[in-house]
KOLRODREN-879022 format. One line per field, with one value per residue (C-alpha): chain; z, y, x; residue in one letter. Coordinates in Angstrom, 2 decimals. Layout:
N
mol = (A | ...);
zz = (Z | ...);
yy = (Y | ...);
xx = (X | ...);
type = (A | ...);
//
This chain:
308
mol = (A | A | A | A | A | A | A | A | A | A | A | A | A | A | A | A | A | A | A | A | A | A | A | A | A | A | A | A | A | A | A | A | A | A | A | A | A | A | A | A | A | A | A | A | A | A | A | A | A | A | A | A | A | A | A | A | A | A | A | A | A | A | A | A | A | A | A | A | A | A | A | A | A | A | A | A | A | A | A | A | A | A | A | A | A | A | A | A | A | A | A | A | A | A | A | A | A | A | A | A | A | A | A | A | A | A | A | A | A | A | A | A | A | A | A | A | A | A | A | A | A | A | A | A | A | A | A | A | A | A | A | A | A | A | A | A | A | A | A | A | A | A | A | A | A | A | A | A | A | A | A | A | A | A | A | A | A | A | A | A | A | A | A | A | A | A | A | A | A | A | A | A | A | A | A | A | A | A | A | A | A | A | A | A | A | A | A | A | A | A | A | A | A | A | A | A | A | A | A | A | A | A | A | A | A | A | A | A | A | A | A | A | A | A | A | A | A | A | A | A | A | A | A | A | A | A | A | A | A | A | A | A | A | A | A | A | A | A | A | A | A | A | A | A | A | A | A | A | A | A | A | A | A | A | A | A | A | A | A | A | A | A | A | A | A | A | A | A | A | A | A | A | A | A | A | A | A | A | A | A | A | A | A | A | A | A | A | A | A | A | A | A | A | A | A | A | A | A | A | A | A | A | A | A | A | A | A | A);
zz = (32.10 | 30.60 | 27.00 | 25.06 | 21.51 | 19.61 | 16.50 | 13.97 | 11.86 | 8.13 | 8.35 | 10.20 | 6.85 | 6.05 | 8.44 | 7.92 | 6.49 | 8.68 | 8.54 | 10.07 | 13.12 | 13.52 | 13.47 | 16.00 | 18.36 | 17.95 | 21.26 | 23.18 | 24.90 | 23.27 | 19.60 | 17.14 | 14.15 | 11.14 | 10.89 | 8.40 | 8.56 | 9.61 | 12.40 | 15.76 | 18.98 | 22.59 | 26.07 | 25.68 | 22.51 | 21.91 | 18.49 | 16.89 | 14.25 | 12.19 | 11.89 | 14.17 | 13.69 | 15.73 | 16.18 | 18.22 | 21.14 | 21.94 | 22.54 | 25.84 | 24.48 | 21.22 | 20.37 | 17.69 | 15.78 | 15.50 | 18.07 | 17.06 | 18.10 | 17.06 | 14.71 | 17.64 | 19.63 | 23.13 | 24.69 | 23.01 | 24.33 | 27.82 | 27.58 | 26.33 | 28.87 | 26.10 | 26.80 | 24.07 | 23.84 | 21.29 | 20.09 | 21.44 | 22.65 | 19.83 | 17.27 | 19.01 | 16.24 | 13.00 | 12.90 | 14.24 | 11.64 | 8.95 | 10.30 | 10.14 | 6.53 | 5.78 | 7.47 | 5.61 | 2.28 | 2.64 | 3.96 | 1.42 | -1.40 | -2.02 | -3.11 | -5.86 | -7.16 | -7.09 | -9.25 | -11.60 | -11.85 | -13.33 | -15.98 | -16.55 | -15.58 | -14.20 | -12.37 | -9.00 | -6.65 | -6.28 | -4.02 | -1.21 | -1.06 | 0.52 | 4.24 | 7.06 | 9.94 | 12.46 | 14.30 | 12.88 | 15.27 | 15.29 | 17.32 | 18.19 | 18.99 | 21.17 | 23.29 | 23.75 | 22.50 | 18.92 | 19.80 | 22.22 | 19.58 | 17.14 | 19.77 | 20.61 | 16.98 | 16.22 | 19.25 | 18.10 | 14.73 | 16.45 | 16.04 | 18.49 | 19.86 | 21.51 | 22.11 | 23.08 | 25.75 | 27.58 | 30.98 | 30.19 | 31.95 | 30.79 | 28.34 | 27.82 | 24.72 | 24.52 | 25.33 | 26.27 | 26.63 | 25.98 | 26.89 | 24.18 | 24.94 | 23.99 | 20.59 | 18.59 | 20.56 | 20.18 | 16.37 | 15.74 | 15.20 | 14.10 | 10.73 | 11.17 | 13.04 | 13.61 | 14.65 | 16.82 | 18.81 | 18.95 | 17.42 | 20.23 | 20.68 | 21.88 | 18.91 | 16.05 | 13.94 | 16.15 | 13.19 | 11.66 | 9.57 | 12.62 | 13.54 | 9.93 | 9.66 | 12.80 | 11.32 | 9.42 | 5.63 | 5.35 | 7.71 | 6.91 | 8.48 | 9.12 | 9.99 | 11.30 | 13.58 | 12.04 | 9.09 | 11.06 | 13.40 | 10.50 | 8.95 | 5.33 | 3.63 | 5.83 | 4.81 | 1.11 | 1.32 | 3.11 | 0.42 | -2.39 | -0.93 | -0.03 | 3.65 | 4.52 | 2.56 | 2.26 | 4.08 | 4.61 | 5.10 | 6.21 | 7.52 | 5.58 | 5.89 | 3.64 | 2.98 | 0.39 | -0.72 | -3.85 | -7.04 | -7.77 | -4.41 | -4.72 | -2.49 | -5.27 | -7.34 | -5.01 | -5.71 | -2.16 | -0.53 | 0.28 | 0.69 | 2.04 | 2.21 | 6.02 | 6.35 | 8.68 | 11.18 | 8.66 | 9.18 | 8.27 | 11.92 | 12.86 | 13.36 | 16.00 | 17.91 | 17.87 | 18.91 | 21.88 | 23.06 | 22.63 | 24.42 | 27.33 | 27.70 | 27.49 | 30.40 | 32.26 | 31.68 | 32.97 | 36.17 | 36.58 | 36.02 | 34.08 | 30.36 | 28.96 | 26.73 | 27.72 | 26.40 | 27.13);
yy = (13.01 | 10.68 | 9.74 | 8.62 | 8.66 | 8.62 | 10.79 | 10.14 | 13.29 | 12.94 | 14.94 | 12.02 | 10.29 | 12.26 | 9.97 | 6.56 | 4.93 | 6.00 | 2.53 | 1.08 | 3.34 | 2.73 | -1.01 | -0.69 | 1.20 | -1.19 | -2.93 | 0.18 | 0.14 | 3.45 | 3.91 | 4.94 | 6.98 | 8.64 | 12.30 | 15.13 | 18.90 | 20.15 | 17.60 | 18.87 | 17.85 | 17.62 | 17.16 | 13.38 | 13.42 | 12.68 | 13.86 | 12.23 | 14.56 | 15.64 | 19.29 | 21.73 | 22.91 | 25.55 | 23.15 | 20.85 | 23.29 | 21.92 | 18.41 | 17.10 | 16.11 | 16.40 | 14.10 | 15.20 | 12.37 | 14.22 | 15.06 | 18.72 | 20.77 | 24.26 | 24.56 | 24.18 | 27.29 | 26.05 | 29.22 | 28.59 | 25.02 | 26.25 | 28.81 | 26.27 | 23.64 | 21.12 | 18.85 | 18.66 | 15.76 | 15.01 | 11.92 | 12.57 | 9.55 | 7.16 | 8.30 | 6.94 | 4.41 | 5.77 | 9.25 | 8.21 | 5.43 | 8.01 | 10.23 | 7.36 | 6.92 | 10.56 | 10.37 | 7.19 | 8.62 | 11.60 | 9.62 | 6.79 | 9.09 | 6.94 | 9.93 | 10.67 | 7.12 | 6.97 | 10.08 | 8.54 | 5.37 | 7.31 | 8.67 | 5.26 | 6.75 | 4.57 | 6.89 | 7.24 | 10.17 | 11.73 | 9.74 | 12.29 | 12.62 | 9.39 | 8.89 | 6.66 | 7.67 | 6.03 | 8.68 | 11.62 | 14.01 | 14.51 | 17.23 | 16.41 | 19.56 | 18.46 | 15.34 | 14.20 | 10.87 | 11.46 | 13.07 | 10.30 | 7.73 | 9.45 | 9.62 | 5.91 | 4.88 | 7.29 | 6.03 | 2.44 | 3.40 | 4.63 | 8.32 | 11.01 | 12.24 | 15.59 | 17.26 | 20.36 | 20.22 | 22.97 | 21.41 | 20.41 | 17.09 | 14.15 | 11.56 | 8.00 | 7.73 | 11.48 | 12.49 | 16.06 | 17.92 | 21.65 | 24.17 | 26.32 | 29.31 | 27.10 | 26.14 | 27.74 | 25.77 | 22.55 | 22.71 | 24.11 | 20.71 | 18.65 | 16.88 | 16.57 | 18.80 | 17.07 | 19.17 | 17.36 | 20.18 | 21.20 | 24.52 | 27.05 | 30.74 | 29.75 | 27.50 | 29.51 | 30.75 | 28.89 | 27.96 | 31.30 | 32.62 | 32.85 | 29.19 | 28.06 | 30.11 | 28.40 | 24.94 | 23.48 | 23.76 | 19.95 | 19.74 | 18.71 | 20.03 | 17.52 | 18.90 | 16.47 | 19.15 | 21.94 | 24.16 | 27.39 | 26.17 | 27.13 | 30.61 | 29.88 | 32.57 | 31.77 | 28.10 | 28.87 | 31.37 | 28.88 | 26.27 | 28.75 | 29.92 | 26.45 | 27.36 | 23.93 | 20.70 | 20.00 | 19.30 | 16.70 | 18.23 | 16.59 | 19.68 | 22.89 | 26.48 | 25.76 | 22.34 | 20.99 | 22.77 | 24.82 | 23.31 | 26.48 | 26.53 | 26.68 | 23.63 | 21.32 | 22.28 | 21.41 | 18.18 | 18.24 | 18.42 | 15.29 | 16.02 | 13.91 | 15.08 | 15.37 | 11.60 | 10.73 | 9.24 | 7.24 | 3.51 | 0.94 | 0.47 | 4.14 | 3.78 | 1.12 | 3.45 | 6.15 | 3.67 | 2.58 | 6.18 | 6.83 | 3.61 | 4.41 | 7.89 | 6.65 | 4.37 | 7.22 | 9.47 | 6.75 | 6.48 | 10.25 | 10.35 | 12.95 | 12.30 | 11.21 | 13.83 | 16.57 | 19.91 | 22.06);
xx = (-35.29 | -37.91 | -37.12 | -40.17 | -38.82 | -35.52 | -35.82 | -33.05 | -32.80 | -32.18 | -28.92 | -27.32 | -27.33 | -24.18 | -22.31 | -23.97 | -27.12 | -30.04 | -31.56 | -28.39 | -28.62 | -32.36 | -31.71 | -28.86 | -31.18 | -34.08 | -33.34 | -34.38 | -37.75 | -38.73 | -39.68 | -36.95 | -38.12 | -36.54 | -37.53 | -37.07 | -37.09 | -40.52 | -40.86 | -42.07 | -40.39 | -41.48 | -40.04 | -39.83 | -37.74 | -34.07 | -32.89 | -29.85 | -28.44 | -25.46 | -26.49 | -28.32 | -31.89 | -33.74 | -36.65 | -34.44 | -34.57 | -38.05 | -36.65 | -35.35 | -31.98 | -30.03 | -27.13 | -24.65 | -23.02 | -19.70 | -17.06 | -17.13 | -20.12 | -19.02 | -22.01 | -24.41 | -25.38 | -24.63 | -26.03 | -29.38 | -29.41 | -28.63 | -31.44 | -34.00 | -33.00 | -32.32 | -29.36 | -26.70 | -24.25 | -21.56 | -19.70 | -16.24 | -14.31 | -15.24 | -12.64 | -9.57 | -8.86 | -10.31 | -8.80 | -5.37 | -5.18 | -5.96 | -3.19 | -0.69 | -1.75 | -0.96 | 2.44 | 3.32 | 2.22 | 4.53 | 7.50 | 7.27 | 5.98 | 2.91 | 0.82 | 3.36 | 3.34 | -0.45 | -0.55 | 2.01 | -0.06 | -2.94 | -0.58 | 1.07 | 4.43 | 7.26 | 9.61 | 11.31 | 11.50 | 14.96 | 17.28 | 17.23 | 13.44 | 12.02 | 12.51 | 11.31 | 9.07 | 11.37 | 13.33 | 11.34 | 9.63 | 5.88 | 4.19 | 0.58 | -1.37 | -4.27 | -3.93 | -7.50 | -8.83 | -7.69 | -4.37 | -3.45 | -4.36 | -2.01 | 0.73 | 0.49 | 0.74 | 3.57 | 5.48 | 4.98 | 6.47 | 9.61 | 8.88 | 9.95 | 6.61 | 5.99 | 2.66 | 0.76 | -1.92 | -3.74 | -3.04 | 0.53 | -0.09 | 2.07 | 0.74 | 1.99 | 4.15 | 4.75 | 8.30 | 7.42 | 4.14 | 4.14 | 1.45 | -0.20 | 2.01 | 4.98 | 3.54 | 6.37 | 8.94 | 6.95 | 6.78 | 10.27 | 11.93 | 8.92 | 8.82 | 5.07 | 2.61 | -0.73 | -3.72 | -6.28 | -7.87 | -11.54 | -12.53 | -12.91 | -12.21 | -8.74 | -7.93 | -9.45 | -6.56 | -4.08 | -1.88 | -0.99 | 1.88 | 4.11 | 3.67 | 4.10 | 7.29 | 8.59 | 8.10 | 11.08 | 10.99 | 10.81 | 7.81 | 4.25 | 1.05 | -1.76 | -5.19 | -7.81 | -9.28 | -11.35 | -10.55 | -10.62 | -7.88 | -5.58 | -5.42 | -6.30 | -4.22 | -1.23 | -1.27 | -1.66 | 1.19 | 3.44 | 2.74 | 3.32 | 6.63 | 7.87 | 8.11 | 6.68 | 7.00 | 3.29 | 0.04 | -2.66 | -6.08 | -9.33 | -11.16 | -11.72 | -12.86 | -15.83 | -17.31 | -17.62 | -14.45 | -15.22 | -13.83 | -11.85 | -10.09 | -6.27 | -5.74 | -6.88 | -3.86 | -0.98 | 0.89 | 2.29 | -1.13 | -3.16 | -6.87 | -9.72 | -13.35 | -13.70 | -13.89 | -10.99 | -13.46 | -15.48 | -15.82 | -18.45 | -19.41 | -19.69 | -23.43 | -22.77 | -20.46 | -23.15 | -25.83 | -23.75 | -23.44 | -27.17 | -28.15 | -25.86 | -27.31 | -30.89 | -30.08 | -28.40 | -31.41 | -33.74 | -31.69 | -31.56 | -27.79 | -25.82 | -25.42 | -22.09 | -20.41 | -22.82 | -21.59 | -24.68);
type = (M | D | I | E | R | I | A | V | H | E | S | A | G | R | A | F | P | L | S | A | L | V | E | S | L | S | S | L | S | V | P | V | E | R | V | T | D | G | E | R | Y | G | P | G | D | C | V | V | T | F | S | P | R | E | A | F | H | D | A | A | W | V | H | G | V | R | A | G | Y | D | E | F | D | T | D | A | Y | E | A | S | G | T | A | L | T | N | S | T | G | I | H | G | D | T | V | P | E | T | V | V | G | Y | L | T | M | F | A | R | R | L | H | V | Y | R | D | Q | Q | R | E | R | V | W | D | H | E | A | Y | E | V | P | F | T | L | T | G | E | R | V | C | V | V | G | L | G | T | I | G | Q | G | V | A | R | R | A | D | A | L | G | M | D | V | V | G | V | R | R | S | G | D | P | V | D | G | V | E | R | V | Y | T | P | D | E | L | D | T | A | V | A | D | A | R | F | V | V | L | A | V | P | L | T | D | A | T | E | G | L | I | D | A | G | V | L | D | T | M | P | E | D | A | Y | L | V | N | V | A | R | G | D | V | V | V | E | D | A | L | L | S | A | L | D | D | G | R | I | A | G | A | A | I | D | A | Y | W | E | E | P | L | P | T | D | H | P | L | W | G | Y | E | N | V | V | M | S | P | H | C | A | A | F | T | N | H | Y | H | E | D | I | A | E | L | V | R | E | N | V | E | R | A | T | R | G | E | S | L | R | N | R | V | A);
//
């Protein structure tokens, strides 16, 4: 594969300043250009993008700046012969650190006190409400780069870590690894259930009413995966009925989340606008992946993180 141009699509600006990525790629021997919708692509182009476009199928290679690629029609890429790569493997610090923040907020009630600060209220939670993470069980569903990062940090905090992994293979810092058919057993005693799986046919709707009913009433759901991994109505019902203690959500069924969506109204729900992976050097992580794959393409080697 001969790459003659890196085209940075305007949609990548949802993740970082385009100029920052262009500058980080400036050491390449091929030109790096910012492009907008309406651009034409050829067999020497690599497109770096946040969102898919049909026109990209004329390029040699498309790199998505997110780990998830469920919005991209992999069959169409296969048919066109255009390589598709994603950015998995670079979120092993950012997303897990965000998850630790969620867990700490719920345990130490920081979200409550932040809300009280806005109202200039000096009050304490009831004696029996605050707790420590040490000794609590967390179930990490999905033990890839992000899930393993969560597990390592939870283990370091003294938590009892279990996980769910398709292969069932052991993972450092995880006391027991369950397979997906054992999901109910895995979450049954967990104070926190952290979702870190990709969205696939197998994981869509994975967290349904049955799984939520199996979780303890004092448990919290944390979703840093994709919105559709959770059945929307089932989660809202569980929150309404007090069948779980609360949730932290970074990925939604529709984004941006409509202003009239019920989730906005729950005091026991912490929401972030799909930004768990954001960091001020994200563009550098993406640039490193792109540079590596340009070199691989030049040598005729397979591309890292190729998904189609």
